[in-house]
C-alpha positions in Angstrom: 24.7 129.1 75.2 26.8 129.9 78.3 29.7 132.0 77.0 32.5 133.7 78.9 34.4 136.6 77.3 37.9 137.4 78.6 39.0 140.9 77.7 36.9 144.0 77.4 38.8 146.2 75.0 37.0 147.7 72.1 36.6 144.4 70.3 35.9 142.3 73.4 33.1 144.7 74.4 31.6 144.5 70.9 31.7 140.7 71.2 30.0 140.6 74.6 27.4 143.1 73.3 26.7 140.9 70.3 26.4 137.8 72.4 23.8 139.5 74.7 21.9 140.8 71.7 21.6 137.2 70.3 20.4 135.7 73.5 23.4 134.1 75.1 24.2 133.8 78.8 27.3 136.0 79.1 29.9 136.3 81.8 32.7 138.8 81.4 36.1 139.4 82.9 38.8 142.1 82.3 42.2 142.5 83.9 41.4 146.1 84.9 37.9 146.6 86.4 35.4 149.2 85.4 34.7 148.4 81.8 31.6 146.1 82.2 29.0 148.6 83.5 26.9 148.8 80.4 27.2 145.1 79.7 26.1 144.2 83.3 23.1 146.6 83.0 22.1 144.6 79.9 22.3 141.2 81.6 26.0 140.1 81.6 27.6 138.8 84.8 31.0 140.3 85.7 33.5 138.4 87.9 36.9 139.4 89.4 38.2 135.8 89.5 39.3 134.0 86.3 38.4 130.6 87.7 34.9 131.8 88.6 34.5 133.4 85.2 35.4 130.2 83.4 33.6 127.8 85.6 30.4 126.4 84.0 31.0 128.0 80.6 30.3 126.0 77.5 32.5 128.4 75.4 35.3 130.5 76.8 36.5 133.3 74.4 39.7 135.3 74.7 39.9 138.6 72.8 43.0 140.4 73.9 45.6 142.8 72.5 48.6 140.6 71.8 50.4 137.3 72.1 51.7 138.1 75.6 48.3 138.9 76.9 46.7 135.8 75.4 49.4 133.5 76.8 49.3 135.2 80.2 45.5 134.8 80.6 45.0 131.4 78.8 48.2 129.6 79.9 49.9 131.3 82.8 46.7 132.0 84.6 45.5 128.4 83.7 42.3 129.2 82.0 42.9 126.1 79.9 43.2 124.0 83.1 40.0 125.5 84.5 37.8 124.6 81.5 34.7 122.6 82.4 34.1 119.2 80.9 33.5 119.5 77.2 34.0 123.3 77.3 35.6 124.9 74.2 38.3 127.5 74.3 38.1 130.1 71.4 40.7 132.8 70.8 39.5 135.6 68.6 42.6 137.8 69.1 45.0 138.7 66.3 48.1 136.8 67.3 50.9 134.7 66.0 50.0 131.2 64.7 52.6 129.9 67.2 50.4 131.2 70.0 47.4 129.5 68.5 49.2 126.2 68.3 50.5 126.6 71.8 46.9 127.0 73.1 45.8 124.1 71.0 48.5 121.9 72.5 47.6 123.0 76.1 43.8 122.6 75.7 42.0 119.3 76.0 42.3 117.5 72.7 40.2 119.0 69.9 38.7 121.7 72.1 40.4 124.9 70.8 39.5 127.1 67.9 41.4 130.1 66.6 38.7 132.5 65.3 40.0 135.9 64.4 37.7 138.6 63.1 37.6 140.2 59.7 36.0 143.6 60.4 36.0 146.4 63.0 34.1 146.8 66.2 30.9 148.4 64.8 30.4 145.7 62.0 31.2 143.1 64.6 28.7 144.4 67.1 26.1 144.4 64.4 26.8 140.9 63.3 28.2 142.0 59.9 31.9 141.0 60.3 33.3 137.7 59.1 35.2 135.0 61.0 38.2 132.8 60.1 38.0 129.5 61.9 40.9 127.1 62.5 40.7 123.8 64.4 39.0 120.5 64.1 36.3 120.7 61.5 33.7 118.6 63.4 34.0 120.9 66.5 33.7 124.1 64.4 30.6 122.7 62.6 29.1 121.9 66.0 29.5 125.5 66.9 27.9 126.8 63.8 24.9 128.4 65.7 27.5 130.5 67.6 29.4 131.6 64.5 26.1 132.5 62.8 25.1 134.7 65.7 28.4 136.5 65.7 29.0 137.0 62.0 27.6 137.4 58.5 29.8 134.6 57.3 32.7 132.3 58.3 35.4 130.4 56.6 37.1 127.2 57.7 40.8 127.6 57.1 42.3 124.2 58.3 44.1 123.2 61.5 44.8 125.5 64.5 47.0 128.4 63.5 45.8 128.7 59.9 43.1 131.2 60.8 45.5 133.5 62.7 47.9 133.2 59.8 45.3 134.3 57.3 44.2 137.1 59.6 47.7 138.5 59.7 48.1 138.5 55.9 44.7 140.0 55.6 45.8 142.9 57.8 48.9 143.3 55.6 46.5 144.0 52.7 44.6 146.5 54.8 47.8 148.3 55.9 49.2 148.4 52.4 46.0 149.6 50.8 45.6 152.3 53.4 49.1 153.5 52.9 48.6 153.7 49.1 45.4 155.7 49.6 47.3 158.0 52.0 50.0 158.6 49.5 47.5 159.3 46.7 45.5 161.8 48.9 48.6 163.6 50.2 50.0 164.0 46.7 46.6 165.2 45.3 46.3 167.7 48.2 49.8 169.0 47.5 48.7 169.8 44.0 45.7 171.8 45.2 42.8 169.4 44.9 40.1 170.2 47.6 38.9 167.6 49.9 35.4 167.5 48.5 36.7 166.5 45.1 39.0 163.9 46.6 36.1 162.5 48.7 33.9 162.1 45.7 36.6 160.6 43.4 38.2 158.2 45.8 34.9 157.5 47.6 33.5 156.1 44.3 36.7 154.5 43.0 36.7 150.7 42.4 40.4 150.9 43.1 39.7 151.6 46.8 38.7 148.4 48.8 35.8 148.8 51.3 38.1 148.3 54.4 40.4 151.0 53.1 37.5 153.3 52.1 36.4 153.3 55.8 39.4 155.5 56.5 38.9 158.0 53.7 37.5 160.8 55.9 40.0 160.0 58.6 42.8 160.7 56.1 41.2 163.7 54.4 40.2 165.6 57.5 43.0 164.7 59.8 40.9 163.3 62.6 42.7 160.1 63.4 40.6 158.8 66.3 39.9 155.1 65.8 40.2 151.7 67.4 43.0 150.1 65.3 46.0 152.1 66.4 49.4 152.3 64.7 50.8 150.4 67.7 48.4 147.5 66.9 49.2 147.7 63.2 53.0 147.6 64.0 52.5 144.5 66.1 50.6 142.8 63.3 53.2 143.7 60.6 55.9 142.4 62.8 54.2 139.1 63.0 53.7 139.1 59.2 57.3 139.7 58.6 58.2 136.9 60.9 56.0 134.6 58.9 57.8 135.7 55.7 61.2 135.1 57.3 60.1 131.6 58.3 59.3 130.9 54.7 62.6 132.6 53.5 60.6 135.3 51.8 61.3 139.0 51.5 58.2 141.4 51.5 59.4 144.8 50.3 56.1 146.5 50.6 55.5 145.2 54.1 58.9 146.3 55.1 58.3 149.8 53.7 54.9 150.0 55.6 56.6 148.9 58.8 59.2 151.7 58.4 56.5 154.3 57.9 54.5 153.0 60.8 57.6 153.0 63.1 58.3 156.6 62.0 54.7 157.6 62.8 54.9 156.0 66.2 58.2 157.8 66.9 56.4 161.1 65.9 53.8 160.5 68.6 51.0 159.0 66.6 51.1 155.5 68.1 47.8 155.7 69.9 46.0 157.1 66.9 44.4 155.3 64.0 46.3 153.9 61.0 45.3 157.0 59.0 47.7 159.1 61.1 50.5 158.0 58.8 49.3 160.8 56.6 50.8 163.3 59.0 54.3 162.0 58.5 53.9 162.3 54.7 52.4 165.8 55.1 55.7 166.9 56.8 54.4 167.1 60.3 57.6 165.2 61.3 60.9 164.6 59.5 60.3 162.5 56.3 61.7 159.1 55.8 65.1 158.8 54.1 65.5 156.2 51.4 67.8 154.2 53.8 65.2 154.4 56.6 62.5 153.0 54.3 64.4 149.9 53.6 
């Protein structure tokens, strides 16, 4: 299948790599050049023009950092208007369902899928992540070979915007679970438990979900390098709280998580992984007051 990938961040690069590995004809584009060398050496074609990148593609996939980037590329740069006859636009970014619905409204009728990813870049690159798929069911089923190449499983969620909604609330679970693990570890460390004991206990605990467990060493050892930064988590939690507000809901745990993330960003950890929240609780910056955590 002729597939175009727009966006070569960590996840976009993993996507293009997986497409090449599974035998697709891949064209890539990124707003800043210089990220496609390895992909090109493996058979991808890089272009500097969006129109050239989209021309002739059967599927065009955007995988970008946020709503503004997706809207800029897909709508303002008129990727939607450049789609070839019968081509399908797929957005795999983690964005607001409002953005998904805006892309659906702009794309030719029935030719847009929101397809956010459940999993990080390494599982995604290995075909072990899962996909949430929103859009017209007939179209999604027609693209089953593509979803099967990219994932270990996929879920149909309903009309456009439903997949991105579920991705956001899934990320809420991940943030909350990670914060609880951080609080447990920091408390245990403060009471003198060595890291090897905590690694063994929490590493085998059924209370720690697999997605949270992936950050165990990050939290214990203080090496907070990673792909899902606090800035990205902050963006996602803001979108979750907006969803709650639209439904006249109050999410106290999400609000507390957002406050801790904001404090961690203010302390200089914004570009580090989610596990860096541990440094705030360890006292490496002023602790949150009760009022600030509300």
